[in-house]
BAPAKE-949215 format. One record per residue (C-alpha): residue number from 1; residue in one letter; chain; x, y negated, z negated. Coordinates in pm, whole numbers, plus 32768, in hexadecimal, padded with zeros to 4 digits. Layout:
{NUM; "A"; "A"; {X; Y; Z}}
...
END
This chain:
{1; "M"; "A"; {7E25; 851A; 8454}}
{2; "T"; "A"; {7CFE; 8593; 838A}}
{3; "S"; "A"; {7BBA; 84D1; 838B}}
{4; "S"; "A"; {7AB5; 84E5; 827A}}
{5; "N"; "A"; {7974; 8442; 8212}}
{6; "T"; "A"; {7965; 83CE; 80AB}}
{7; "S"; "A"; {7854; 84BC; 8039}}
{8; "D"; "A"; {7832; 862A; 7FD9}}
{9; "R"; "A"; {7999; 8650; 7F63}}
{10; "Q"; "A"; {7A2E; 86CE; 7E1F}}
{11; "P"; "A"; {7ADC; 85C4; 7D51}}
{12; "L"; "A"; {7C51; 85C3; 7D25}}
{13; "R"; "A"; {7CB3; 859B; 7BB7}}
{14; "R"; "A"; {7DE9; 84CF; 7B75}}
{15; "G"; "A"; {7EC7; 84D0; 7A44}}
{16; "L"; "A"; {7FAF; 83CF; 79B1}}
{17; "L"; "A"; {8119; 838E; 7A06}}
{18; "A"; "A"; {818B; 84F6; 7A01}}
{19; "G"; "A"; {81D9; 85B4; 7B3A}}
{20; "L"; "A"; {827F; 86F2; 7BAB}}
{21; "A"; "A"; {83FA; 86E1; 7BB7}}
{22; "G"; "A"; {83F2; 8584; 7B1E}}
{23; "L"; "A"; {8333; 84EA; 7C40}}
{24; "A"; "A"; {81F1; 842D; 7C00}}
{25; "L"; "A"; {80F4; 83AF; 7CFA}}
{26; "F"; "A"; {8067; 8260; 7C98}}
{27; "G"; "A"; {7EF7; 82A0; 7CC8}}
{28; "L"; "A"; {7DD5; 8237; 7BF5}}
{29; "S"; "A"; {7DF7; 8182; 7AAF}}
{30; "T"; "A"; {7D4B; 8255; 79A9}}
{31; "Q"; "A"; {7D5F; 8147; 789E}}
{32; "T"; "A"; {7C47; 8057; 7852}}
{33; "A"; "A"; {7C8A; 7EE4; 7870}}
{34; "D"; "A"; {7CB4; 7ECC; 76F5}}
{35; "A"; "A"; {7DA3; 7FF3; 76D2}}
{36; "Q"; "A"; {7F1A; 7FD8; 76C9}}
{37; "M"; "A"; {7FCF; 8099; 77D7}}
{38; "Y"; "A"; {812A; 811F; 779C}}
{39; "I"; "A"; {8228; 80A5; 7899}}
{40; "D"; "A"; {837D; 8145; 78A8}}
{41; "P"; "A"; {846C; 801A; 789C}}
{42; "W"; "A"; {8555; 80CA; 7991}}
{43; "Q"; "A"; {845D; 80A2; 7AAA}}
{44; "L"; "A"; {8467; 7F25; 7A7D}}
{45; "F"; "A"; {85DB; 7F0E; 7ACB}}
{46; "G"; "A"; {8641; 7E47; 7999}}
{47; "T"; "A"; {8532; 7D3D; 798B}}
{48; "D"; "A"; {83C5; 7D31; 79EC}}
{49; "D"; "A"; {83BF; 7C41; 7B11}}
{50; "R"; "A"; {824D; 7C62; 7B56}}
{51; "V"; "A"; {8183; 7B21; 7B3E}}
{52; "A"; "A"; {800C; 7AED; 7B43}}
{53; "V"; "A"; {7F9B; 7A3A; 7C7E}}
{54; "S"; "A"; {7E54; 79B3; 7D06}}
{55; "P"; "A"; {7E02; 7A6B; 7E4A}}
{56; "D"; "A"; {7D44; 7943; 7EDB}}
{57; "A"; "A"; {7E4F; 7845; 7E81}}
{58; "R"; "A"; {7F61; 7912; 7F23}}
{59; "G"; "A"; {7E9F; 7974; 805A}}
{60; "W"; "A"; {7EAB; 7AE1; 7FEE}}
{61; "S"; "A"; {7D38; 7B2E; 7FCF}}
{62; "A"; "A"; {7D65; 7C4A; 80C8}}
{63; "I"; "A"; {7E05; 7D0D; 7FA8}}
{64; "G"; "A"; {7CFF; 7DB2; 7ED2}}
{65; "K"; "A"; {7C99; 7EBA; 7DDB}}
{66; "L"; "A"; {7C18; 8005; 7E62}}
{67; "T"; "A"; {7B2D; 80B1; 7D6C}}
{68; "F"; "A"; {7ABC; 821C; 7D65}}
{69; "E"; "A"; {7983; 82DF; 7D13}}
{70; "E"; "A"; {7A35; 838F; 7BF7}}
{71; "G"; "A"; {7AB8; 8246; 7B69}}
{72; "G"; "A"; {7C0D; 819D; 7B6F}}
{73; "H"; "A"; {7CAE; 80E4; 7C8E}}
{74; "C"; "A"; {7DC5; 80C8; 7D8B}}
{75; "S"; "A"; {7E3C; 7F98; 7E4A}}
{76; "G"; "A"; {7E14; 7F56; 7FBC}}
{77; "V"; "A"; {7E2F; 7E4A; 80C7}}
{78; "L"; "A"; {7D55; 7DE7; 81EE}}
{79; "V"; "A"; {7E03; 7DFA; 8340}}
{80; "S"; "A"; {7CCC; 7DB1; 8411}}
{81; "P"; "A"; {7B68; 7D41; 83C3}}
{82; "R"; "A"; {7B02; 7EA1; 8354}}
{83; "V"; "A"; {7C3F; 7F70; 831F}}
{84; "V"; "A"; {7CFF; 7F8B; 81D7}}
{85; "L"; "A"; {7E57; 802B; 81B3}}
{86; "T"; "A"; {7E92; 80F4; 8075}}
{87; "A"; "A"; {7F4A; 8229; 7FF6}}
{88; "A"; "A"; {7ED4; 8385; 805E}}
{89; "H"; "A"; {7EF9; 8411; 7F00}}
{90; "C"; "A"; {7DEF; 831D; 7E8A}}
{91; "V"; "A"; {7CE1; 83DC; 7F44}}
{92; "V"; "A"; {7D58; 853F; 7F89}}
{93; "G"; "A"; {7E10; 8650; 7ED1}}
{94; "F"; "A"; {7EA5; 87A3; 7F1F}}
{95; "S"; "A"; {7F03; 8824; 8075}}
{96; "S"; "A"; {7DAF; 88C6; 80B0}}
{97; "Y"; "A"; {7D05; 876F; 80AA}}
{98; "S"; "A"; {7C00; 8813; 7FCD}}
{99; "Y"; "A"; {7C0A; 8702; 7EC6}}
{100; "Y"; "A"; {7BA3; 859E; 7F0A}}
{101; "D"; "A"; {7B5F; 8478; 7E2A}}
{102; "A"; "A"; {7A71; 83AF; 7F00}}
{103; "P"; "A"; {7ABF; 823B; 7F10}}
{104; "E"; "A"; {798E; 8176; 7EA9}}
{105; "A"; "A"; {79D5; 8007; 7EF6}}
{106; "F"; "A"; {7AE8; 7F10; 7F4D}}
{107; "Y"; "A"; {7AFA; 7DC2; 7E96}}
{108; "A"; "A"; {7BCB; 7CCC; 7F60}}
{109; "G"; "A"; {7C78; 7BBB; 7E99}}
{110; "Y"; "A"; {7C09; 7C50; 7D4D}}
{111; "S"; "A"; {7C57; 7B7F; 7C19}}
{112; "K"; "A"; {7BC5; 7BAB; 7ABC}}
{113; "G"; "A"; {7A74; 7C2B; 7B29}}
{114; "Q"; "A"; {7A55; 7B40; 7C52}}
{115; "Y"; "A"; {7AAE; 7B8E; 7DBA}}
{116; "S"; "A"; {7AB7; 7AE6; 7F0C}}
{117; "A"; "A"; {79F3; 7BF8; 7FBE}}
{118; "R"; "A"; {797B; 7D5A; 7F80}}
{119; "S"; "A"; {7924; 7E7E; 8061}}
{120; "E"; "A"; {78BB; 7FE5; 8032}}
{121; "I"; "A"; {7977; 80F6; 80ED}}
{122; "D"; "A"; {790D; 818A; 8239}}
{123; "S"; "A"; {7A1B; 8299; 8252}}
{124; "F"; "A"; {7B8C; 82DB; 8221}}
{125; "W"; "A"; {7CA8; 8374; 82E8}}
{126; "V"; "A"; {7DD5; 8422; 824E}}
{127; "A"; "A"; {7F26; 8467; 82EF}}
{128; "R"; "A"; {7F38; 85C0; 8387}}
{129; "G"; "A"; {8040; 8685; 82D2}}
{130; "F"; "A"; {8015; 85D1; 8185}}
{131; "D"; "A"; {8044; 86D0; 8070}}
{132; "Y"; "A"; {7FFB; 8659; 7F0F}}
{133; "E"; "A"; {80CB; 8769; 7E6E}}
{134; "G"; "A"; {81E4; 873B; 7F69}}
{135; "S"; "A"; {81E8; 85C9; 7F24}}
{136; "L"; "A"; {8204; 860B; 7DB0}}
{137; "M"; "A"; {8327; 86F5; 7DF0}}
{138; "G"; "A"; {83D7; 85F0; 7EC4}}
{139; "T"; "A"; {83DA; 86C4; 7FFF}}
{140; "Q"; "A"; {8323; 85B9; 80C6}}
{141; "D"; "A"; {8315; 8441; 809D}}
{142; "G"; "A"; {829E; 83B7; 81EA}}
{143; "F"; "A"; {8139; 843F; 81F0}}
{144; "D"; "A"; {809F; 8388; 80CA}}
{145; "Y"; "A"; {7FB8; 829E; 8189}}
{146; "A"; "A"; {7E45; 8289; 81D1}}
{147; "F"; "A"; {7D58; 81A2; 828A}}
{148; "I"; "A"; {7C10; 813A; 81EA}}
{149; "L"; "A"; {7AF7; 80C6; 82D1}}
{150; "L"; "A"; {7A13; 7FCE; 8223}}
{151; "T"; "A"; {789F; 7FAE; 825E}}
{152; "D"; "A"; {78B7; 7E34; 8283}}
{153; "A"; "A"; {79B2; 7D5E; 8344}}
{154; "I"; "A"; {7A21; 7C97; 8213}}
{155; "G"; "A"; {7B73; 7C53; 82B2}}
{156; "D"; "A"; {7AC2; 7B51; 8389}}
{157; "K"; "A"; {7A88; 7A91; 8247}}
{158; "V"; "A"; {7BC6; 7ACB; 817D}}
{159; "G"; "A"; {7CC1; 7B0A; 8294}}
{160; "Y"; "A"; {7DA7; 7C31; 82C7}}
{161; "F"; "A"; {7F1A; 7C73; 82C7}}
{162; "G"; "A"; {7FED; 7CBD; 83F7}}
{163; "V"; "A"; {80B5; 7DFE; 8410}}
{164; "H"; "A"; {821C; 7E18; 8487}}
{165; "G"; "A"; {82BD; 7F57; 8504}}
{166; "L"; "A"; {8411; 7F60; 845E}}
{167; "T"; "A"; {8541; 7F91; 853E}}
{168; "Q"; "A"; {8699; 8018; 84EC}}
{169; "Q"; "A"; {871F; 7EB4; 84F9}}
{170; "D"; "A"; {8612; 7E40; 8405}}
{171; "L"; "A"; {8664; 7F54; 830F}}
{172; "D"; "A"; {87DB; 7F18; 8321}}
{173; "S"; "A"; {87AA; 7DA2; 82F0}}
{174; "A"; "A"; {86B8; 7DD7; 81CE}}
{175; "T"; "A"; {87A0; 7EC5; 8113}}
{176; "D"; "A"; {88BC; 7DCD; 8147}}
{177; "G"; "A"; {87E5; 7CBB; 80AF}}
{178; "D"; "A"; {87EF; 7BF1; 81F0}}
{179; "W"; "A"; {8682; 7BF4; 8257}}
{180; "F"; "A"; {8533; 7B5F; 81FA}}
{181; "E"; "A"; {84CA; 7B3A; 808E}}
{182; "I"; "A"; {83FB; 7C6C; 802F}}
{183; "T"; "A"; {82CB; 7C5E; 7F4C}}
{184; "Q"; "A"; {81FE; 7D73; 7EAE}}
{185; "A"; "A"; {80A5; 7D22; 7E24}}
{186; "G"; "A"; {7F99; 7E03; 7D93}}
{187; "Y"; "A"; {7EBC; 7E56; 7C6C}}
{188; "S"; "A"; {7F9F; 7EED; 7B64}}
{189; "G"; "A"; {7EF6; 7FD1; 7A6B}}
{190; "D"; "A"; {7F66; 7F02; 7942}}
{191; "Q"; "A"; {7EE2; 7DBE; 79DD}}
{192; "E"; "A"; {7DD4; 7E41; 7AC1}}
{193; "E"; "A"; {7CED; 7D16; 7A9E}}
{194; "Q"; "A"; {7DD9; 7C37; 7B5E}}
{195; "L"; "A"; {7EC2; 7C4B; 7C87}}
{196; "T"; "A"; {8030; 7C5F; 7C27}}
{197; "A"; "A"; {8153; 7C28; 7D11}}
{198; "H"; "A"; {82C8; 7C63; 7D13}}
{199; "E"; "A"; {835B; 7B69; 7E04}}
{200; "G"; "A"; {84BB; 7B96; 7E82}}
{201; "C"; "A"; {84D1; 7D0A; 7E3A}}
{202; "E"; "A"; {85CF; 7DDD; 7EF4}}
{203; "I"; "A"; {85DC; 7F03; 7FE0}}
{204; "T"; "A"; {8710; 7FC4; 7F72}}
{205; "S"; "A"; {8715; 80DB; 8076}}
{206; "Y"; "A"; {863B; 819F; 8165}}
{207; "T"; "A"; {8603; 8307; 81CC}}
{208; "L"; "A"; {85E1; 83BE; 8315}}
{209; "D"; "A"; {847D; 8424; 82BE}}
{210; "N"; "A"; {83F7; 82C0; 82C8}}
{211; "A"; "A"; {8415; 8252; 8161}}
{212; "V"; "A"; {84CF; 8136; 80B5}}
{213; "L"; "A"; {8563; 8130; 7F58}}
{214; "H"; "A"; {8530; 7FE5; 7EA9}}
{215; "H"; "A"; {854A; 7F1C; 7D68}}
{216; "C"; "A"; {83EC; 7E89; 7D63}}
{217; "D"; "A"; {835A; 7E9E; 7C03}}
{218; "I"; "A"; {8230; 7F88; 7C1F}}
{219; "V"; "A"; {8159; 8053; 7B33}}
{220; "Q"; "A"; {802D; 8138; 7B4F}}
{221; "G"; "A"; {7F11; 8092; 7C0E}}
{222; "D"; "A"; {8000; 7FEF; 7D07}}
{223; "S"; "A"; {7FDE; 811A; 7DF2}}
{224; "G"; "A"; {7F84; 80A8; 7F4F}}
{225; "S"; "A"; {7FE9; 7F40; 7F0E}}
{226; "P"; "A"; {80AE; 7E94; 8020}}
{227; "M"; "A"; {8218; 7E33; 8035}}
{228; "F"; "A"; {8218; 7D10; 8128}}
{229; "I"; "A"; {82D8; 7BF1; 81C2}}
{230; "E"; "A"; {825C; 7AA5; 8248}}
{231; "V"; "A"; {8294; 7A4E; 83B4}}
{232; "D"; "A"; {8225; 78F4; 8425}}
{233; "G"; "A"; {8159; 78DE; 82E6}}
{234; "R"; "A"; {809F; 7A26; 831D}}
{235; "P"; "A"; {80C2; 7B48; 8227}}
{236; "T"; "A"; {8132; 7C7E; 82E2}}
{237; "V"; "A"; {8136; 7DDF; 8252}}
{238; "I"; "A"; {8275; 7EAC; 826A}}
{239; "A"; "A"; {822E; 7FC2; 816B}}
{240; "L"; "A"; {8133; 8052; 8071}}
{241; "I"; "A"; {8183; 80AB; 7F09}}
{242; "S"; "A"; {8185; 8224; 7ED7}}
{243; "K"; "A"; {8238; 82AF; 7DA4}}
{244; "I"; "A"; {8360; 82AB; 7CB7}}
{245; "N"; "A"; {8468; 83B1; 7C6C}}
{246; "L"; "A"; {84CA; 83AC; 7AFC}}
{247; "S"; "A"; {8585; 84F5; 7B02}}
{248; "G"; "A"; {86E6; 8469; 7B21}}
{249; "A"; "A"; {87C0; 837E; 7A5A}}
{250; "N"; "A"; {8726; 8257; 7B10}}
{251; "P"; "A"; {85C1; 822B; 7B91}}
{252; "V"; "A"; {857B; 822F; 7D04}}
{253; "N"; "A"; {8449; 8175; 7D80}}
{254; "I"; "A"; {83C7; 81F6; 7ECD}}
{255; "A"; "A"; {82E5; 8156; 7FD3}}
{256; "V"; "A"; {8270; 81E6; 811E}}
{257; "D"; "A"; {82DA; 80EB; 8225}}
{258; "S"; "A"; {823A; 8078; 8367}}
{259; "R"; "A"; {830A; 8161; 8440}}
{260; "A"; "A"; {8221; 8271; 83C0}}
{261; "F"; "A"; {80CF; 81D1; 83FE}}
{262; "V"; "A"; {80EC; 80BC; 8502}}
{263; "D"; "A"; {8096; 8193; 8632}}
{264; "D"; "A"; {7F79; 8249; 8583}}
{265; "L"; "A"; {7EF1; 80FC; 850B}}
{266; "R"; "A"; {7EF5; 806B; 8669}}
{267; "R"; "A"; {7E2F; 8194; 86EE}}
{268; "Y"; "A"; {7D40; 8188; 85C8}}
{269; "L"; "A"; {7CF8; 8017; 85F9}}
{270; "E"; "A"; {7CC2; 8046; 876D}}
{271; "R"; "A"; {7BB5; 8146; 8723}}
{272; "Y"; "A"; {7B0C; 80C5; 85E8}}
{273; "D"; "A"; {7B4E; 7F51; 85C6}}
{274; "P"; "A"; {7BD9; 7EBE; 870A}}
{275; "L"; "A"; {7C43; 7D53; 870B}}
{276; "P"; "A"; {7C1B; 7C73; 883C}}
{277; "V"; "A"; {7D79; 7C2D; 88BC}}
{278; "E"; "A"; {7D47; 7AB6; 88B8}}
{279; "T"; "A"; {7CF3; 7ABE; 8743}}
{280; "V"; "A"; {7E20; 7B8A; 86D5}}
{281; "P"; "A"; {7F27; 7A9C; 8645}}
{282; "Q"; "A"; {8099; 7AE7; 8645}}
{283; "P"; "A"; {813E; 7BAE; 85B7}}
{284; "Y"; "A"; {801C; 7CA2; 85BA}}
{285; "A"; "A"; {807E; 7CF5; 871F}}
{286; "S"; "A"; {81C3; 7D78; 868F}}
{287; "I"; "A"; {8106; 7EBE; 8661}}
{288; "D"; "A"; {8165; 7EEC; 87CE}}
{289; "G"; "A"; {82AA; 7E2A; 87D2}}
{290; "N"; "A"; {83A3; 7D86; 86EA}}
{291; "S"; "A"; {83F8; 7C44; 879D}}
{292; "A"; "A"; {8333; 7B64; 86B3}}
{293; "I"; "A"; {83E6; 7BEB; 8582}}
{294; "A"; "A"; {853E; 7BE7; 8620}}
{295; "D"; "A"; {8518; 7A80; 8698}}
{296; "A"; "A"; {84A3; 7A08; 8544}}
{297; "A"; "A"; {85B9; 7AC2; 8490}}
{298; "D"; "A"; {86BC; 7A1D; 856D}}
{299; "Q"; "A"; {8633; 78C9; 850A}}
{300; "S"; "A"; {8621; 7910; 8394}}
END
């Protein structure tokens, strides 16, 4: 992994939905709130199933908008009082790591100018091996994740999601449609003033390099947003939105799944934001084991 402070870096400039070899990373929204953003209808799989939701009302205030010094945003989700999961391509570009777009602040539970809590950024950590150009070319899918360390422990106020390390059995059950209901929620570039969610979206297949293909309706700005399930009423992250491949006859939406980042996240939390064992609710402990998930799935 590569660690960086959020100062003294060159900004990474992002374009619109156009990528090498037909792949596009869903980073910052370059549109203003009043501008219309073009959305390729293919990527919505027939109909747009996204709905506007209130973060507070749904218990999803841990999802928030991550803003940058150069403008624009990505999505992210708190997984501890101070740590936010997001996509690596939101903050770093090119294999040399010579270009950064420093994250400026995280707005948890953002909705139409209001938010449940806000924190500036202490530092960020990007997956070792992440290659912006390689990701655009489709040669790697399972490295597009980053951890953001906040200055303030706002997760103590708004809560934070659990994280589940996907197993082979989970993936097989999910692709067969015989698993938990999956939700994706983030700040889409065309509706960035409110949280939108696609509930009941599908994982269609998975790869050996820790990525899942899915039919969640996503657009630019949703990068870093969580795909999650609910176990005993607690939202639990299983993947992060990464990119879309529009090069073929049918679109392919890609998310880096928890097989890629669960071990790194555990080590990161132990060092930078440790949680007392007695305060860690299930299934957060499934970072180390999968019993909580398996037992709940058997009962669903």
